N, C-alpha and C positions, 0 to 999 in steps of 0.2 A: 538601809544603812548596809554595803557591802562591807563582807568577810569571805576569809581567806583559811581554808586550810593547811595547819602545818602538819607534818607527815615529817617524825626522826626516825630515821634508821640506823642502826651498826651493822656488823660484823653477822650475825643471829638475824637479820632482819626489823619490822617496825618495833622501836622501841616505846613509842607514844604516837597521838594524834590530838590534837586539838584545833579547834576553832578563835578565830580572833578578826578587832577589825583593825584600823587601821592604828599600827604600832609601830613603837621602836623601842630595839632591844641588845643587848650583848648577849653572845653566846660564848659561854666557858660554863668553868668548872665551880667558879666562885659562886658564894651562896649571898644574894644581895637583891633589891627592889630592883633595879635595870636589869638582873640577868638572867635569861633564859638556858638555866642550872641543868649542865648536862655532865653525866663523866662517860670516860672511854679514852682509849692511851690517844697520846698524841693530841688533848687538845689542852689549851693554855686555860688559864685560871680568867684571863679577859681573851677570849682568841678571837672575836670577829664581831662588829657594830651591824644592825640588820636592819632597816627602815622598810614596810611594809604601807605603800601609797597605793591611791586608783591608780597612780600613773605607773606606777611599775615595783618593782622592788628597789631598792640602794643595799650595797654590801661594800665594805671597808674594813682590811685585816688590819687586826689588831697585835699578834702576834703569831707567829707560827707561819705553816702554808695557809689561806685560805684559798677551794678552789669556789668557781662560782662556772655552773652548767659546763665541769668537767673543764676550766682552765683553773690555771693559777692568776691570783691578781695583788696585781702593786702600790694597785692605790683605788680610790673608792667606784666604784662602777653602779652601772643602772644598767638595769634587764627587766622583759616583760614574763609575764607567767605563762604555761607553769616556770618557775626555777628553782633548783638545786643549789645548797650553800654548802661546799662539805669541808670541814675541820678535824683534825685527827680523822679519827676510824668512823667517825660521823659524818650521816647526810641530813641537812633541813630540805623538804621537797615542800616548797610553798607554790599552792596553786588558787588560783581564785575557786571563791565557792562556789557559782553557778557552773564553773568548770567542772570542777570535784563532785559535784551531785551527778551530769552526764557522761563525765569519762572517768578513768582510771588509769593510774600509773603503772605500767608495766614492771615492777622493778627485780634486778636483781640486786643480792649482796653487794652494798657498795666496799670498797675498800680504798686506801690512799695510796697512792704511788710516788715514788723520788719525783721532783718536779723538771729536771732531767728529764726523767723518762715521758713525763706529761707532754713535756714541750713537744718533743718527737714524734707521739702516739700524737699529737692534736692536729701536727698540720695534715692526717689523712681524714678526710672527710668519708661521712657515714654511706655505704652502699646505698647503691635503689634498690634493692634487696630486704634490704636491713629496714629500711624507713615504710615500703609495705606490705611485709608477710606476716600473716596471722597468727597470733598466737594464744593459743585457746579460743576464747570469746570474745578477745577482744586483737583490733586493726594497730598494728605499731604506725605511727605517724612519722615523727620524727623524734631522733636522738637527744635525751638535753644533758644528760652528761656521760660520762667514760673514767671508768678508773682502769685498776690493774685488774681486777677480778670479776670484772661488770659492768653494766651499762645499763643507763635509765632512760626510759622510754615515754611519751607523751602517748598515751593512747585512747581510742575511741571503740564502743562496744561498734563487735562487728555484724 
């Protein structure tokens, strides 16, 4: 059975790490059976719907701005793994378990940026140097998400 690593990041770093099989849930502050309950500034009661499946991750914003891989979404989207879902000041990074055991995410502190600024900054592609430079024992392969105070990269052991 396939599984995924779900890593929740806040302004101070990693808040929690969970292993999950195929599932669907809502990210928000509400305490309910179908909600991945989180606490953070700018997070709504039921902020975003997430479906994790073998074909990819689907995300739909339910309230407030929801960013997927650094882009504000306005409808349901589907992306490949690894992926990031940002709600308020929190970012959920989802990667396939097989990938998670072979590679690691090089993560800076994720921050929320206004949608207007996000749209302007997203138009500039990541530089070649950023996607291939080494950071400690890891080689940065590609950018997954970008925020006002940092970026999230997919990396491999160097």
